[in-house]
Every structure is written in C-alpha cells, then in structure tokens.
C-alpha positions as CSV (number, residue, x, y, z in Angstrom):
1,M,18.8,14.2,-35.5
2,S,19.5,15.7,-32.1
3,S,20.5,14.1,-28.8
4,R,19.0,14.5,-25.3
5,R,20.2,13.2,-22.0
6,M,17.8,10.7,-20.5
7,L,17.8,9.2,-17.0
8,V,15.7,6.5,-15.4
9,I,14.9,6.9,-11.7
10,D,13.2,4.2,-9.6
11,A,10.8,6.1,-7.3
12,F,9.6,4.9,-3.9
13,S,12.7,2.7,-3.5
14,T,16.3,2.9,-2.3
15,E,17.2,-0.2,-4.3
16,P,17.5,-0.5,-8.1
17,F,14.8,-2.4,-10.0
18,K,12.2,-1.9,-7.3
19,G,9.5,0.8,-6.9
20,N,8.3,2.6,-10.0
21,P,10.7,3.6,-12.8
22,C,10.3,6.9,-14.5
23,A,12.3,8.2,-17.5
24,I,13.3,11.8,-17.3
25,I,14.6,14.3,-19.9
26,P,16.3,16.9,-17.6
27,D,16.4,19.5,-20.4
28,A,13.3,19.3,-22.6
29,N,13.3,22.9,-23.7
30,G,12.7,23.0,-27.5
31,L,11.0,19.6,-27.8
32,T,7.6,19.6,-29.5
33,D,4.5,17.9,-28.1
34,Y,4.9,15.3,-30.8
35,Q,8.5,14.6,-29.8
36,M,7.6,14.3,-26.1
37,Q,4.8,11.9,-26.9
38,A,7.1,9.9,-29.3
39,I,9.8,9.6,-26.6
40,A,7.3,8.4,-24.0
41,K,6.0,5.8,-26.5
42,E,9.5,4.7,-27.3
43,V,10.6,4.4,-23.7
44,N,7.2,2.7,-22.8
45,L,7.3,3.2,-19.1
46,S,4.2,4.2,-17.2
47,E,5.4,7.9,-17.4
48,T,8.2,9.9,-18.8
49,S,9.0,13.3,-17.3
50,F,10.1,16.4,-19.3
51,V,11.8,19.2,-17.4
52,L,11.4,22.7,-18.8
53,S,12.0,26.3,-17.9
54,S,9.1,28.1,-16.2
55,D,8.2,31.7,-15.6
56,K,5.8,30.7,-12.8
57,A,8.0,28.3,-10.7
58,D,11.5,26.9,-10.4
59,F,10.8,24.3,-13.2
60,R,7.9,23.3,-15.4
61,V,7.3,19.5,-15.7
62,R,5.2,17.6,-18.2
63,Y,4.3,14.0,-17.8
64,F,3.5,11.7,-20.7
65,T,2.3,8.1,-20.7
66,P,2.9,6.1,-23.9
67,R,-0.7,7.0,-24.8
68,S,-1.2,10.6,-23.7
69,E,-0.2,13.5,-21.5
70,L,-1.2,13.7,-17.8
71,G,-2.0,16.8,-15.8
72,F,-0.3,15.4,-12.7
73,A,1.2,12.2,-11.5
74,G,2.9,11.1,-8.2
75,H,5.9,8.9,-8.9
76,P,7.3,11.1,-11.7
77,T,7.2,14.0,-9.2
78,I,9.2,12.1,-6.6
79,A,11.6,10.9,-9.4
80,T,12.0,14.3,-11.0
81,A,12.6,16.2,-7.8
82,F,15.1,13.5,-6.7
83,M,16.9,13.9,-10.0
84,L,17.0,17.7,-9.6
85,G,18.6,17.4,-6.2
86,Q,21.0,14.7,-7.2
87,E,22.2,16.3,-10.4
88,G,22.8,19.7,-8.7
89,M,20.0,21.5,-10.6
90,V,18.7,22.4,-7.1
91,Q,21.3,23.4,-4.5
92,L,20.9,21.3,-1.3
93,D,22.2,24.0,1.1
94,Q,19.7,23.2,3.9
95,P,18.1,20.1,5.4
96,V,14.8,20.8,3.6
97,K,14.8,22.7,0.3
98,T,11.4,23.6,-1.0
99,I,11.0,24.1,-4.7
100,Q,8.0,25.0,-6.8
101,L,7.0,22.9,-9.8
102,E,4.6,24.0,-12.5
103,F,2.3,21.2,-13.5
104,N,-0.5,21.3,-16.1
105,I,-2.9,21.5,-13.1
106,G,-1.0,24.5,-11.5
107,V,2.0,25.2,-9.3
108,L,2.7,22.9,-6.2
109,P,5.5,22.8,-3.7
110,V,7.9,19.9,-3.4
111,D,10.3,19.4,-0.4
112,I,13.7,17.9,-1.1
113,H,15.1,16.5,2.1
114,A,18.9,16.2,2.4
115,V,21.4,14.8,4.9
116,D,24.9,16.2,4.9
117,G,24.2,17.9,1.5
118,K,23.1,14.7,-0.2
119,I,19.5,14.0,-1.2
120,D,17.6,11.6,1.1
121,H,14.0,11.7,0.1
122,V,11.3,13.9,-1.5
123,V,7.9,15.0,-0.1
124,M,5.4,16.3,-2.6
125,T,2.2,18.2,-1.9
126,Q,-0.8,17.2,-3.9
127,S,-4.0,19.1,-4.5
128,K,-6.8,19.4,-2.0
129,P,-8.9,16.2,-2.6
130,V,-12.0,16.3,-4.6
131,F,-14.6,13.6,-3.8
132,G,-16.8,12.8,-6.8
133,T,-19.2,10.2,-8.0
134,K,-20.1,7.1,-6.0
135,E,-20.8,3.7,-7.5
136,A,-22.7,0.7,-6.2
137,S,-20.5,-1.9,-4.6
138,D,-22.0,-4.7,-6.6
139,V,-21.3,-2.9,-9.9
140,M,-17.6,-2.4,-9.1
141,A,-17.2,-5.9,-7.6
142,S,-18.7,-7.3,-10.8
143,C,-15.8,-5.7,-12.8
144,F,-13.4,-8.3,-11.2
145,K,-13.7,-12.0,-11.8
146,N,-13.0,-13.1,-8.3
147,L,-14.5,-10.3,-6.2
148,A,-17.9,-10.1,-4.4
149,P,-19.6,-7.1,-2.8
150,E,-19.0,-8.7,0.7
151,D,-15.2,-8.5,0.0
152,L,-15.4,-4.7,0.2
153,I,-15.1,-2.7,3.4
154,P,-18.7,-2.0,4.6
155,D,-20.0,1.6,4.8
156,C,-17.2,2.8,2.5
157,P,-18.7,3.2,-1.0
158,P,-16.6,3.0,-4.1
159,Q,-16.1,6.6,-5.0
160,I,-14.1,8.7,-7.4
161,V,-11.4,10.8,-5.6
162,G,-8.7,12.9,-7.0
163,T,-5.7,15.0,-5.6
164,G,-4.7,16.1,-9.1
165,T,-5.8,13.0,-11.1
166,N,-9.1,11.1,-10.5
167,F,-9.3,7.4,-9.6
168,M,-12.1,5.2,-8.6
169,M,-11.4,4.1,-5.0
170,L,-12.2,0.4,-4.2
171,P,-11.6,-0.4,-0.4
172,I,-11.1,-4.1,0.1
173,K,-11.2,-6.0,3.4
174,E,-8.3,-8.4,3.0
175,L,-4.8,-8.4,1.5
176,D,-5.3,-11.8,-0.1
177,K,-8.2,-10.4,-2.2
178,I,-5.9,-7.7,-3.3
179,S,-3.3,-10.3,-4.3
180,S,-5.8,-12.3,-6.5
181,L,-7.5,-9.4,-8.3
182,E,-8.3,-10.2,-11.9
183,M,-10.0,-7.6,-14.0
184,D,-12.9,-8.3,-16.3
185,R,-11.3,-5.8,-18.7
186,E,-14.3,-5.4,-21.0
187,K,-16.7,-4.7,-18.3
188,L,-14.4,-2.5,-16.3
189,T,-13.6,-0.5,-19.4
190,S,-17.3,0.1,-20.0
191,V,-18.0,1.2,-16.4
192,L,-15.0,3.5,-16.1
193,K,-15.9,5.1,-19.5
194,R,-19.3,5.8,-18.2
195,L,-17.8,7.3,-15.0
196,N,-15.2,9.3,-17.0
197,V,-12.2,7.9,-15.1
198,S,-9.4,5.8,-16.3
199,A,-8.5,3.4,-13.5
200,V,-9.5,1.8,-10.2
201,Y,-7.2,2.0,-7.1
202,A,-8.0,-1.1,-5.1
203,F,-6.5,-0.9,-1.6
204,T,-6.7,-2.5,1.9
205,T,-5.6,-1.2,5.3
206,S,-2.7,-3.7,5.9
207,G,0.3,-4.9,4.0
208,F,3.5,-7.0,4.0
209,S,5.2,-4.7,6.5
210,A,3.8,-4.5,10.0
211,E,3.9,-0.7,9.8
212,T,1.9,-0.5,6.6
213,R,-1.6,1.0,6.8
214,M,-2.4,0.8,3.0
215,H,-1.5,-1.6,0.3
216,G,-2.8,-0.7,-3.1
217,R,-3.0,-1.9,-6.7
218,L,-3.8,0.1,-9.8
219,C,-6.3,-1.5,-12.1
220,D,-6.2,0.0,-15.6
221,P,-8.1,-2.2,-18.0
222,L,-6.5,-0.5,-21.1
223,N,-2.9,-1.1,-19.8
224,L,-1.5,-4.6,-20.2
225,S,1.2,-3.9,-17.6
226,E,0.5,-2.9,-14.0
227,D,1.8,0.3,-12.5
228,P,4.2,-0.6,-9.6
229,F,3.5,2.5,-7.4
230,T,0.9,5.1,-8.2
231,G,1.6,8.2,-6.1
232,S,-1.4,10.3,-7.2
233,A,-3.8,7.4,-6.6
234,A,-2.2,6.6,-3.2
235,G,-2.7,10.2,-2.2
236,A,-6.4,10.1,-3.2
237,A,-6.7,6.8,-1.3
238,G,-5.2,8.3,1.8
239,A,-7.7,11.2,1.7
240,Y,-10.5,8.6,1.3
241,M,-9.2,6.7,4.3
242,V,-9.2,9.7,6.5
243,H,-12.6,10.9,5.2
244,Y,-14.3,7.5,5.9
245,G,-12.5,6.9,9.2
246,L,-10.2,4.0,8.0
247,A,-7.0,5.7,9.2
248,E,-6.0,5.6,12.9
249,K,-3.6,8.6,12.3
250,N,-3.2,11.1,9.5
251,E,0.2,9.6,8.7
252,I,-0.2,6.5,6.6
253,P,2.7,4.2,5.5
254,V,1.8,2.9,2.1
255,E,3.1,0.1,-0.1
256,Q,2.5,-1.1,-3.6
257,G,4.1,-3.3,-6.3
258,H,4.8,-6.5,-4.3
259,F,2.5,-8.6,-6.5
260,I,4.4,-7.7,-9.7
261,G,7.9,-8.0,-8.2
262,R,8.6,-4.3,-7.7
263,P,7.8,-3.4,-4.1
264,G,7.7,0.2,-3.3
265,Y,7.2,2.2,-0.1
266,G,6.1,5.7,0.8
267,K,4.5,7.7,3.6
268,L,1.3,9.8,3.3
269,E,0.4,12.7,5.5
270,I,-3.1,14.0,5.3
271,I,-3.3,17.6,6.5
272,T,-6.6,18.5,8.2
273,E,-8.0,21.6,9.7
274,E,-11.3,21.7,11.6
275,N,-12.1,18.2,10.4
276,Q,-11.5,19.2,6.8
277,I,-8.8,17.8,4.5
278,K,-6.7,20.7,3.4
279,S,-3.9,18.9,1.5
280,V,-2.2,15.6,1.0
281,K,1.6,15.0,1.2
282,L,3.4,11.9,0.0
283,G,7.1,11.2,0.6
284,G,9.4,8.6,-0.8
285,A,13.0,7.9,-1.7
286,A,14.4,7.1,-5.2
287,V,17.5,5.7,-7.0
288,K,19.1,6.3,-10.4
289,V,19.4,3.2,-12.5
290,I,20.1,4.5,-16.1
291,D,22.0,7.5,-17.4
292,G,22.3,7.8,-21.1
293,I,21.4,9.6,-24.4
294,I,18.3,9.3,-26.6
295,E,18.3,10.4,-30.2
296,V,15.4,12.6,-31.1
297,G,14.2,13.0,-34.7
C-alpha cells in the first residue's frame, strides 16, 4: 500500500462548495492506468486529474471520470493549473505566466494570472472548434419530456461541436426552459449513441447575472448526477454562438450550475481572424477545499 497526496479544487468559483469540484493527484508518476481509474471511481467526482512529468510540455495531465479516461476537459484544466500556481509547482514571477500542458489530444497553453505573486485566475486555450453532424430540432426536442421544437432558437440547428471533446449543442430560447429540462434518458441515450457523442449541452443566451450571455446545462443520460460547470462544453457552445451570430461580442460571460446548487462563472473569448474561429479561451477562478492523503493499493 502506498500513499499519494490528493487535493480537491472547486473550479469556476472563488467560494468553497460552488462551481465544479475536481480531485487532483499532484504527483501521479508511477501510477498505472488501472490505479488512476480506480482512484477516479473511488473519488466519484465528474473528473479526477493526474499530474505527471512530460518531455513535451511543462506537465502532462490525464483526466479520468469514474467510467473512463477523457482526452480533454475544461474544469480540470482550470483546477489543475490553479493548483500548480498555488502550490508553487509553477513560479508566479510575472503577472501572466504561460505554461504548456500535455493532454491526450496534444499540447495546449494555459495562462496563470497572478496579482502580487498570488494566483488570481486561469485562462485555458482550447482547440480550434470542429463543427460536426447536425440533427433535426424535433428529434433532439423529443429527447426531453418538456421540450418542443418551438422552444429552440430558430435557424440554429442542434449540432455536434467540439473544442477538444465533442458535445451536441442545443440552443434554447428561454432560461425557464433550461431550468425545467428533464431528459428522456432512454431515448436520449439511443440518439446520442447513433451520433457517437456522450452528452447534450443545452444553453440559452441569458442568465441569472445581468452580464451573463450564456447559461448552460450538461445533459448526460448515463450520469445520474449533473456536472456543475462543463468548461469544454461551454467553449464549444461559445464557438457555436459566434458561428451562428448569437453573440454580440467575442467575449461571452458564462454561468452554469445554479439549478443544482453549485453556481459557477467563467468568461469565454472566441478568437477570430478573417471571420474564421481560430481558437477558444476560457477563464475562471478556483478555490482549494480539501487537502489530504489517499491510499493506493
């Protein structure tokens, strides 16, 4: 039996018990794939982050859900970079320290913003968006028990979009429809399996805060608990909004988690050049809530 230090960081929040929690093993060198998956299953948060040495970047990170490994995810990136800065694993000797993280999808930059040498927030760069399969509005609406095609934003088709991880985008007109979403889990599972994607990101262009320009909910029919803040899905939704003219500006304040009691906030920046989306950036704060030891068999 060996011991590893484990932290839990709430991403997209400055207050404990809000935003999205992520477990982190800051030194995962030597752990097997089986051990990483077992730890993630034991912790049972939406993702657990494992930090390893890298010969391609400053650090390698691997993200596991309780079910499987992910190629990329948003809130673990915010949480992990925040931990690296807070724990002194990255020296905050300038207002913005850019580090390179190696993901399973490749190497991406992450900016750690500091004030007077103390970490303030993190901005991650996601992959250039990929726009995939479209689905009929009536098909996607029928996957929810209280949603009709006319509740969706017109001329904005449900479509798979990814900035590292793919999600089905579902743009909804009103916040109250977002609040009352109820999945038909069997039907949604069948549709998503056919489309080869794991979850729907339902969003609208307003929120609880007057500044908010996107409020989202992740609808994963195989997960009984709801993800409080899904950074990779929010990034894809921001690209979708710019692509379909739903965003007034390329900076999009985003919120998620209010309907499950874990409100989180972030800010998207969609980088465009000659009317083409080049990259997506998502920034957010974080806070440490647990610091302890896990025994690894």
